[in-house]
All heavy atoms as an XYZ file, in Angstrom:
682
protein
N     -16.705      7.403     53.403
C     -16.625      5.964     53.345
C     -17.792      5.446     52.507
O     -18.933      5.846     52.679
C     -16.706      5.390     54.756
C     -16.484      3.911     54.782
S     -16.296      3.397     56.476
C     -17.405      2.053     56.462
N     -17.469      4.520     51.635
C     -18.457      3.989     50.703
C     -18.835      2.561     51.105
O     -17.973      1.718     51.360
C     -17.830      4.001     49.318
C     -18.773      3.643     48.259
C     -18.142      3.862     46.899
N     -18.839      2.993     45.968
C     -18.311      2.382     44.947
N     -17.044      2.576     44.679
N     -19.009      1.623     44.176
N     -20.148      2.284     51.154
C     -20.615      0.945     51.494
C     -20.518      0.045     50.258
O     -20.981      0.396     49.186
C     -22.068      0.972     51.968
C     -22.322      1.477     53.380
C     -23.818      1.482     53.659
C     -21.626      0.613     54.391
N     -19.924     -1.099     50.445
C     -19.811     -2.066     49.358
C     -20.716     -3.263     49.651
O     -21.369     -3.317     50.692
C     -18.358     -2.495     49.198
C     -17.456     -1.363     48.747
C     -16.033     -1.807     48.501
O     -15.793     -3.021     48.409
O     -15.162     -0.940     48.408
N     -20.734     -4.221     48.746
C     -21.610     -5.383     48.867
C     -21.358     -6.200     50.112
O     -22.288     -6.619     50.809
N     -20.096     -6.413     50.453
C     -19.811     -7.258     51.610
C     -20.159     -6.553     52.906
O     -20.457     -7.202     53.912
C     -18.353     -7.745     51.589
C     -17.301     -6.671     51.696
C     -16.778     -5.939     50.695
C     -16.665     -6.247     52.890
N     -15.854     -5.068     51.180
C     -15.748     -5.239     52.537
C     -16.769     -6.605     54.233
C     -14.960     -4.586     53.463
C     -15.962     -5.965     55.153
C     -15.069     -4.968     54.755
N     -20.166     -5.185     52.906
C     -20.604     -4.452     54.097
C     -22.094     -4.704     54.356
O     -22.511     -4.890     55.503
C     -20.372     -2.938     53.928
C     -18.939     -2.544     53.951
N     -18.323     -1.984     52.869
C     -17.999     -2.617     54.921
C     -17.063     -1.723     53.166
N     -16.836     -2.110     54.428
N     -22.875     -4.675     53.278
C     -24.311     -4.909     53.411
C     -24.602     -6.324     53.888
O     -25.507     -6.526     54.710
C     -25.012     -4.643     52.079
C     -25.025     -3.177     51.626
C     -25.640     -3.063     50.248
C     -25.790     -2.334     52.621
N     -23.831     -7.286     53.420
C     -24.021     -8.674     53.851
C     -23.762     -8.803     55.344
O     -24.525     -9.450     56.072
C     -23.119     -9.620     53.031
C     -23.612     -9.654     51.580
C     -23.119    -11.022     53.624
C     -22.711    -10.424     50.641
N     -22.709     -8.160     55.827
C     -22.385     -8.213     57.264
C     -23.501     -7.563     58.075
O     -23.913     -8.083     59.123
C     -21.015     -7.542     57.541
C     -19.897     -8.393     56.950
C     -20.809     -7.336     59.039
C     -18.533     -7.774     57.057
N     -24.032     -6.443     57.609
C     -25.103     -5.755     58.330
C     -26.364     -6.634     58.380
O     -27.017     -6.752     59.427
C     -25.400     -4.389     57.674
C     -24.212     -3.450     57.906
C     -26.685     -3.789     58.222
C     -24.294     -2.149     57.146
N     -26.687     -7.286     57.267
C     -27.868     -8.155     57.229
C     -27.699     -9.346     58.166
O     -28.625     -9.708     58.902
C     -28.154     -8.603     55.783
C     -28.627     -7.409     54.957
C     -29.180     -9.717     55.743
C     -28.756     -7.685     53.476
N     -26.508     -9.957     58.175
C     -26.252    -11.097     59.062
C     -26.353    -10.670     60.521
O     -26.961    -11.382     61.345
C     -24.878    -11.736     58.743
C     -24.462    -12.723     59.819
C     -24.909    -12.396     57.384
N     -25.782     -9.539     60.862
C     -25.867     -9.048     62.244
C     -27.318     -8.763     62.644
O     -27.725     -9.074     63.779
C     -25.017     -7.789     62.421
C     -23.506     -8.017     62.474
C     -22.770     -6.685     62.514
C     -23.148     -8.847     63.699
N     -28.104     -8.186     61.744
C     -29.498     -7.909     62.060
C     -30.271     -9.206     62.270
O     -31.099     -9.301     63.188
C     -30.130     -7.083     60.931
N     -29.989    -10.222     61.450
C     -30.645    -11.521     61.632
C     -30.285    -12.132     62.974
O     -31.141    -12.670     63.677
C     -30.260    -12.480     60.505
C     -31.017    -12.318     59.194
C     -30.426    -13.240     58.129
C     -32.472    -12.641     59.401
N     -29.015    -12.076     63.333
C     -28.581    -12.682     64.598
C     -29.195    -11.944     65.780
O     -29.629    -12.560     66.759
C     -27.038    -12.693     64.681
C     -26.559    -13.047     66.073
C     -26.459    -13.648     63.658
N     -29.274    -10.631     65.708
C     -29.807     -9.858     66.832
C     -31.322     -9.988     66.976
O     -31.832    -10.165     68.088
C     -29.438     -8.380     66.672
C     -27.970     -8.028     66.903
C     -27.729     -6.552     66.598
C     -27.563     -8.336     68.340
N     -32.047     -9.882     65.868
C     -33.503     -9.814     65.968
C     -34.216    -11.145     65.730
O     -35.345    -11.322     66.165
C     -34.041     -8.760     64.992
C     -33.532     -7.376     65.298
C     -32.665     -6.738     64.426
C     -33.907     -6.720     66.457
C     -32.190     -5.469     64.705
C     -33.430     -5.448     66.746
C     -32.575     -4.819     65.868
N     -33.573    -12.051     65.035
C     -34.251    -13.307     64.707
C     -33.561    -14.522     65.316
O     -33.784    -15.642     64.886
C     -34.334    -13.463     63.192
N     -32.713    -14.313     66.308
C     -31.954    -15.412     66.912
C     -32.844    -16.527     67.463
O     -32.549    -17.704     67.239
C     -31.027    -14.870     67.994
N     -33.942    -16.229     68.152
C     -34.771    -17.321     68.671
C     -35.438    -18.144     67.562
O     -35.716    -19.323     67.751
C     -35.837    -16.608     69.512
C     -35.321    -15.253     69.777
C     -34.395    -14.927     68.651
N     -35.674    -17.545     66.418
C     -36.367    -18.241     65.345
C     -35.410    -18.964     64.394
O     -35.856    -19.758     63.575
C     -37.205    -17.253     64.540
C     -38.321    -16.639     65.345
C     -39.136    -15.698     64.515
C     -40.220    -15.075     65.374
N     -41.054    -14.159     64.607
N     -34.130    -18.712     64.467
C     -33.171    -19.315     63.531
C     -33.157    -20.840     63.577
O     -33.153    -21.474     62.522
C     -31.767    -18.745     63.756
C     -31.527    -17.333     63.223
C     -30.118    -16.871     63.575
C     -31.740    -17.266     61.736
N     -33.153    -21.495     64.737
C     -33.146    -22.963     64.736
C     -34.380    -23.575     64.067
O     -34.266    -24.537     63.306
C     -33.096    -23.329     66.221
C     -32.531    -22.141     66.891
C     -32.985    -20.968     66.085
N     -35.537    -23.000     64.334
C     -36.743    -23.544     63.711
C     -36.749    -23.285     62.209
O     -37.205    -24.134     61.424
C     -37.996    -22.956     64.360
O     -38.059    -21.563     64.144
N     -36.232    -22.135     61.774
C     -36.142    -21.855     60.342
C     -35.173    -22.823     59.665
O     -35.465    -23.356     58.587
C     -35.706    -20.405     60.092
C     -36.788    -19.402     60.418
S     -36.469    -17.650     60.048
C     -34.765    -17.491     59.772
N     -34.039    -23.082     60.285
C     -33.066    -24.012     59.718
C     -33.641    -25.426     59.665
O     -33.428    -26.156     58.688
C     -31.782    -23.985     60.544
N     -34.381    -25.811     60.708
C     -34.996    -27.137     60.742
C     -36.029    -27.284     59.625
O     -36.073    -28.294     58.919
C     -35.658    -27.357     62.101
C     -36.093    -28.782     62.365
C     -36.641    -28.962     63.785
N     -35.741    -28.458     64.813
C     -35.999    -27.431     65.629
N     -37.153    -26.812     65.548
N     -35.134    -27.044     66.531
N     -36.839    -26.265     59.413
C     -37.855    -26.344     58.366
C     -37.225    -26.335     56.977
O     -37.708    -27.020     56.070
C     -38.860    -25.201     58.512
O     -38.241    -23.961     58.242
N     -36.146    -25.616     56.800
C     -35.447    -25.628     55.505
C     -34.853    -27.008     55.256
O     -34.954    -27.556     54.155
C     -34.363    -24.532     55.460
C     -35.017    -23.161     55.376
C     -33.425    -24.734     54.274
C     -34.046    -22.006     55.502
N     -34.248    -27.613     56.270
C     -33.691    -28.956     56.127
C     -34.764    -29.988     55.815
O     -34.579    -30.863     54.971
N     -35.901    -29.879     56.474
C     -37.005    -30.806     56.227
C     -37.535    -30.629     54.805
O     -37.822    -31.610     54.112
C     -38.108    -30.569     57.245
C     -39.227    -31.574     57.185
C     -40.276    -31.314     58.249
O     -40.355    -30.206     58.792
N     -41.066    -32.303     58.557
N     -37.652    -29.402     54.354
C     -38.113    -29.145     52.989
C     -37.146    -29.715     51.965
O     -37.563    -30.285     50.945
C     -38.274    -27.645     52.755
O     -39.217    -27.097     53.632
N     -35.850    -29.585     52.208
C     -34.853    -30.135     51.288
C     -34.930    -31.659     51.249
O     -34.810    -32.263     50.181
C     -33.442    -29.694     51.700
C     -33.174    -28.216     51.458
S     -33.331    -27.756     49.726
C     -32.010    -28.679     49.015
N     -35.143    -32.304     52.407
C     -35.276    -33.759     52.437
C     -36.487    -34.222     51.639
O     -36.417    -35.175     50.865
C     -35.396    -34.241     53.883
C     -34.123    -34.885     54.390
C     -34.290    -35.435     55.792
N     -33.869    -34.375     56.716
C     -34.618    -33.846     57.662
N     -35.837    -34.254     57.852
N     -34.148    -32.891     58.420
N     -37.604    -33.540     51.806
C     -38.816    -33.888     51.071
C     -38.594    -33.696     49.582
O     -38.968    -34.547     48.764
C     -40.015    -33.045     51.571
C     -40.380    -33.450     52.990
C     -41.210    -33.182     50.638
C     -41.377    -32.521     53.649
N     -37.973    -32.591     49.207
C     -37.708    -32.308     47.797
C     -36.821    -33.383     47.180
O     -37.100    -33.889     46.089
C     -37.057    -30.924     47.665
C     -36.742    -30.542     46.258
C     -37.748    -30.174     45.387
C     -35.434    -30.552     45.797
C     -37.466    -29.818     44.080
C     -35.139    -30.201     44.502
C     -36.151    -29.831     43.640
N     -35.762    -33.770     47.878
C     -34.856    -34.801     47.359
C     -35.557    -36.146     47.210
O     -35.358    -36.859     46.229
C     -33.638    -34.950     48.271
C     -32.661    -33.804     48.163
C     -31.493    -33.986     49.099
C     -30.548    -32.809     49.048
N     -29.431    -32.951     49.991
N     -36.402    -36.504     48.181
C     -37.103    -37.782     48.078
C     -38.102    -37.765     46.923
O     -38.255    -38.762     46.222
C     -37.801    -38.124     49.385
O     -38.866    -37.232     49.633
N     -38.755    -36.635     46.693
C     -39.687    -36.537     45.568
C     -38.952    -36.632     44.234
O     -39.430    -37.264     43.298
C     -40.477    -35.226     45.638
C     -41.468    -35.169     46.768
C     -42.561    -36.204     46.635
O     -43.001    -36.477     45.507
O     -42.986    -36.742     47.670
N     -37.774    -36.024     44.143
C     -36.986    -36.105     42.907
C     -36.561    -37.548     42.662
O     -36.635    -38.046     41.532
C     -35.762    -35.163     42.981
C     -34.782    -35.449     41.863
C     -36.218    -33.719     42.938
N     -36.144    -38.248     43.727
C     -35.775    -39.662     43.590
C     -36.959    -40.493     43.107
O     -36.821    -41.349     42.236
C     -35.276    -40.210     44.928
C     -33.776    -40.311     44.989
C     -33.323    -41.003     46.264
N     -32.823    -39.967     47.155
C     -33.277    -39.684     48.363
N     -34.238    -40.391     48.890
N     -32.763    -38.709     49.075
N     -38.147    -40.251     43.670
C     -39.349    -40.982     43.266
C     -39.697    -40.703     41.807
O     -40.077    -41.610     41.077
C     -40.534    -40.612     44.160
C     -40.471    -41.213     45.531
C     -40.589    -42.717     45.505
O     -41.389    -43.250     44.722
O     -39.858    -43.364     46.263
N     -39.553    -39.454     41.383
C     -39.849    -39.115     39.995
C     -38.886    -39.806     39.042
O     -39.280    -40.281     37.981
C     -39.799    -37.601     39.792
C     -40.964    -36.872     40.405
S     -40.857    -35.095     40.254
C     -40.914    -34.900     38.492
N     -37.605    -39.882     39.429
C     -36.628    -40.574     38.583
C     -36.958    -42.059     38.506
O     -36.869    -42.665     37.452
C     -35.221    -40.387     39.133
C     -34.661    -39.013     38.872
C     -33.254    -38.881     39.396
C     -32.708    -37.498     39.154
N     -31.363    -37.318     39.722
N     -37.345    -42.652     39.645
C     -37.680    -44.074     39.660
C     -38.942    -44.331     38.826
O     -39.009    -45.280     38.068
C     -37.901    -44.551     41.100
C     -38.042    -46.054     41.184
C     -38.298    -46.635     42.554
C     -38.275    -45.756     43.735
N     -38.670    -46.425     44.968
N     -39.956    -43.469     38.965
C     -41.186    -43.615     38.186
C     -40.919    -43.423     36.702
O     -41.504    -44.097     35.872
C     -42.234    -42.607     38.648
C     -42.794    -42.946     40.008
O     -42.582    -44.087     40.459
O     -43.435    -42.069     40.617
N     -40.038    -42.519     36.361
C     -39.724    -42.271     34.962
C     -39.056    -43.460     34.304
O     -39.325    -43.785     33.148
N     -38.197    -44.189     35.024
C     -37.525    -45.343     34.433
C     -38.492    -46.497     34.246
O     -38.400    -47.237     33.284
C     -36.347    -45.774     35.307
O     -36.798    -46.216     36.567
N     -39.482    -46.659     35.127
C     -40.460    -47.733     34.960
C     -41.469    -47.384     33.875
O     -42.009    -48.261     33.227
C     -41.167    -48.032     36.279
O     -41.957    -46.934     36.664
N     -41.754    -46.092     33.659
C     -42.687    -45.682     32.607
C     -42.155    -46.018     31.223
O     -42.911    -46.399     30.339
C     -42.973    -44.181     32.681
C     -43.909    -43.831     33.825
O     -44.530    -44.767     34.370
O     -44.004    -42.644     34.167
N     -40.858    -45.904     31.016
C     -40.311    -46.194     29.692
C     -40.444    -47.677     29.385
O     -40.697    -48.048     28.250
C     -38.829    -45.776     29.607
O     -38.095    -46.430     30.642
C     -38.677    -44.280     29.735
N     -40.317    -48.543     30.381
C     -40.496    -49.973     30.152
C     -41.956    -50.284     29.839
O     -42.257    -51.090     28.975
C     -40.058    -50.775     31.382
C     -38.578    -50.703     31.649
C     -38.232    -51.411     32.938
C     -36.772    -51.207     33.307
N     -36.464    -51.764     34.617
N     -42.884    -49.619     30.545
C     -44.308    -49.861     30.333
C     -44.752    -49.414     28.953
O     -45.551    -50.074     28.308
C     -45.145    -49.138     31.389
C     -44.967    -49.751     32.780
O     -44.502    -50.917     32.849
O     -45.283    -49.072     33.765
N     -44.243    -48.275     28.476
C     -44.680    -47.790     27.171
C     -44.150    -48.672     26.058
O     -44.810    -48.838     25.045
C     -44.220    -46.336     26.937
O     -42.805    -46.266     27.112
C     -44.928    -45.390     27.882
N     -42.995    -49.273     26.239
C     -42.477    -50.175     25.219
C     -43.325    -51.438     25.157
O     -43.629    -51.945     24.095
C     -41.026    -50.549     25.512
C     -40.068    -49.398     25.299
C     -38.659    -49.739     25.769
O     -38.438    -50.771     26.383
N     -37.723    -48.863     25.473
N     -43.752    -51.940     26.291
C     -44.556    -53.159     26.319
C     -45.968    -52.897     25.802
O     -46.553    -53.746     25.150
C     -44.616    -53.716     27.740
N     -46.525    -51.728     26.070
C     -47.886    -51.449     25.659
C     -47.972    -50.924     24.234
O     -49.058    -50.723     23.721
C     -48.529    -50.447     26.614
O     -47.864    -49.212     26.517
N     -46.849    -50.696     23.572
C     -46.899    -50.177     22.212
C     -47.196    -51.280     21.199
O     -47.465    -50.993     20.042
C     -45.575    -49.488     21.864
O     -44.535    -50.439     21.847
N     -47.162    -52.554     21.611
C     -47.502    -53.641     20.704
C     -49.013    -53.596     20.444
O     -49.813    -53.542     21.362
C     -47.132    -55.001     21.313
C     -45.635    -55.118     21.546
O     -44.875    -54.446     20.822
O     -45.236    -55.868     22.450
N     -49.385    -53.628     19.165
C     -50.795    -53.555     18.809
C     -51.479    -54.883     19.093
O     -50.923    -55.956     18.848
C     -50.940    -53.206     17.343
N     -52.679    -54.803     19.631
C     -53.466    -55.990     19.935
C     -54.795    -55.863     19.211
O     -55.464    -54.840     19.302
C     -53.696    -56.119     21.457
C     -54.570    -57.307     21.766
C     -52.373    -56.218     22.183
N     -55.176    -56.907     18.495
C     -56.441    -56.886     17.778
C     -57.568    -57.185     18.752
O     -57.501    -58.121     19.539
C     -56.436    -57.927     16.662
C     -57.718    -57.964     15.876
C     -57.717    -59.042     14.820
O     -56.648    -59.558     14.483
O     -58.818    -59.372     14.358
N     -58.607    -56.384     18.705
C     -59.740    -56.601     19.583
C     -60.975    -56.934     18.768
O     -61.165    -56.439     17.661
N     -61.812    -57.805     19.291
C     -63.058    -58.129     18.612
C     -64.125    -58.410     19.657
O     -63.832    -58.848     20.774
C     -62.912    -59.301     17.660
C     -62.347    -60.531     18.281
C     -61.957    -61.565     17.249
N     -61.498    -62.719     17.998
C     -62.004    -63.913     17.892
N     -62.955    -64.148     17.027
N     -61.556    -64.896     18.627
N     -65.366    -58.166     19.312
C     -66.484    -58.344     20.231
C     -66.981    -59.774     20.114
O     -67.252    -60.265     19.015
C     -67.615    -57.355     19.898
C     -68.802    -57.579     20.812
C     -67.109    -55.937     19.988
N     -67.082    -60.453     21.242
C     -67.549    -61.835     21.261
C     -68.857    -61.889     22.030
O     -68.945    -61.417     23.155
C     -66.493    -62.742     21.942
C     -66.961    -64.173     21.965
C     -65.163    -62.620     21.236
N     -69.871    -62.456     21.417
C     -71.187    -62.637     22.044
C     -71.758    -61.334     22.593
O     -72.158    -61.249     23.759
C     -71.117    -63.683     23.162
C     -70.780    -65.060     22.622
O     -71.139    -65.331     21.458
O     -70.164    -65.833     23.359
N     -71.817    -60.304     21.783
C     -72.405    -59.034     22.212
C     -73.914    -59.219     22.296
O     -74.530    -59.812     21.409
C     -72.051    -57.925     21.213
C     -72.413    -56.571     21.696
N     -73.640    -56.005     21.464
C     -71.710    -55.669     22.429
C     -73.683    -54.814     22.012
N     -72.522    -54.580     22.598
N     -74.578    -58.738     23.347
C     -76.019    -58.964     23.518
C     -76.847    -58.354     22.385
O     -77.901    -58.867     22.034
C     -76.363    -58.310     24.845
C     -75.138    -57.703     25.360
C     -74.010    -58.032     24.460
N     -76.392    -57.266     21.797
C     -77.141    -56.624     20.724
C     -77.179    -57.505     19.475
O     -78.167    -57.526     18.748
C     -76.515    -55.265     20.397
C     -77.400    -54.431     19.489
O     -78.633    -54.572     19.569
O     -76.857    -53.640     18.705
N     -76.125    -58.255     19.237
C     -76.072    -59.124     18.069
C     -77.042    -60.296     18.232
O     -77.637    -60.755     17.261
C     -74.656    -59.644     17.864
N     -77.240    -60.773     19.445
C     -78.154    -61.895     19.694
C     -79.606    -61.446     19.616
O     -80.453    -62.098     19.020
C     -77.902    -62.490     21.074
C     -76.642    -63.273     21.195
C     -76.558    -63.817     22.606
C     -75.256    -64.513     22.846
N     -75.156    -64.947     24.241
N     -79.923    -60.316     20.234
C     -81.312    -59.897     20.375
C     -81.808    -59.098     19.184
O     -82.996    -58.899     19.036
C     -81.467    -59.066     21.636
N     -80.941    -58.614     18.355
C     -81.294    -57.794     17.195
C     -82.124    -56.581     17.616
O     -83.026    -56.154     16.917
C     -82.026    -58.617     16.154
C     -81.266    -59.825     15.701
C     -80.975    -59.751     14.249
C     -80.395    -61.039     13.730
N     -79.039    -61.257     13.994
N     -81.861    -56.111     18.851
C     -82.471    -54.895     19.387
C     -83.990    -54.979     19.452
O     -84.705    -54.052     19.105
C     -82.044    -53.684     18.559
C     -81.413    -52.637     19.432
O     -81.447    -52.726     20.641
N     -80.825    -51.659     18.806
N     -84.511    -56.074     19.915
C     -85.963    -56.239     20.058
C     -86.438    -55.939     21.466
O     -87.568    -56.264     21.809
C     -86.374    -57.677     19.684
O     -85.685    -58.580     20.549
C     -86.080    -57.965     18.238
N     -85.595    -55.359     22.281
C     -85.988    -55.011     23.639
C     -85.627    -56.072     24.641
O     -85.983    -55.968     25.798
N     -84.924    -57.098     24.238
C     -84.557    -58.173     25.159
C     -83.319    -57.844     25.985
O     -83.022    -58.547     26.922
C     -84.302    -59.457     24.367
C     -85.511    -59.971     23.630
C     -85.165    -61.182     22.790
O     -84.120    -61.800     23.040
O     -85.925    -61.489     21.869
N     -82.590    -56.806     25.629
C     -81.350    -56.475     26.339
C     -81.409    -55.058     26.884
O     -82.356    -54.313     26.616
C     -80.133    -56.591     25.403
O     -80.245    -55.588     24.407
C     -80.047    -57.946     24.749
N     -80.375    -54.700     27.634
C     -80.257    -53.346     28.165
C     -79.572    -52.415     27.180
O     -79.392    -51.239     27.476
C     -79.461    -53.353     29.469
C     -80.225    -54.036     30.586
O     -81.457    -54.105     30.472
O     -79.592    -54.479     31.552
N     -79.208    -52.910     26.032
C     -78.498    -52.086     25.050
C     -79.503    -51.163     24.379
O     -80.523    -51.622     23.871
C     -77.792    -52.982     23.994
C     -77.095    -52.126     22.963
C     -76.833    -53.924     24.673
N     -79.254    -49.838     24.393
C     -80.217    -48.917     23.769
C     -80.229    -49.111     22.242
O     -79.216    -49.452     21.644
C     -79.686    -47.549     24.155
C     -78.263    -47.758     24.472
C     -78.117    -49.144     24.963
N     -81.370    -48.887     21.631
C     -81.455    -49.051     20.184
C     -80.658    -47.969     19.490
O     -80.542    -46.848     19.965
C     -82.948    -48.912     19.891
C     -83.511    -48.168     21.036
C     -82.644    -48.506     22.221
N     -80.117    -48.320     18.331
C     -79.380    -47.338     17.554
C     -80.342    -46.634     16.619
O     -81.258    -47.243     16.070
C     -78.261    -48.014     16.737
O     -78.860    -49.025     15.930
C     -77.224    -48.630     17.651
N     -80.180    -45.349     16.476
C     -81.055    -44.557     15.604
C     -80.448    -44.496     14.215
O     -79.626    -43.650     13.918
C     -81.242    -43.144     16.157
C     -81.972    -43.170     17.480
O     -82.765    -44.064     17.719
N     -81.696    -42.197     18.323
N     -80.845    -45.399     13.379
C     -80.339    -45.403     12.007
C     -81.432    -44.869     11.106
O     -82.587    -45.276     11.170
C     -79.959    -46.810     11.583
C     -78.806    -47.346     12.371
C     -78.407    -48.698     11.883
N     -77.419    -49.271     12.779
C     -77.109    -50.531     12.835
N     -77.703    -51.389     12.033
N     -76.193    -50.966     13.657
N     -81.053    -43.970     10.249
C     -82.044    -43.368      9.349
C     -81.838    -43.866      7.946
O     -80.833    -44.154      7.465
C     -81.939    -41.830      9.372
C     -82.930    -41.199      8.418
C     -82.142    -41.330     10.771
């Protein structure tokens, strides 16, 4: 008699039922909890991904920036401000 794949599956299932029967409910519960957490994380990632595309479109507009009333420009680096002097050679 030759053992085939489905014979091995039956033997493994019987061994699990005989030796791991007390632990099966807790294992099934932990697998279910892990699947719930995984699904909720995937949903959150999809939701975050859709809001990120809107944010990148809004932030891609260029904005001109300029310095207004910088303390270094007023004091000309004479020690009146906390701005360190620049080492120009």
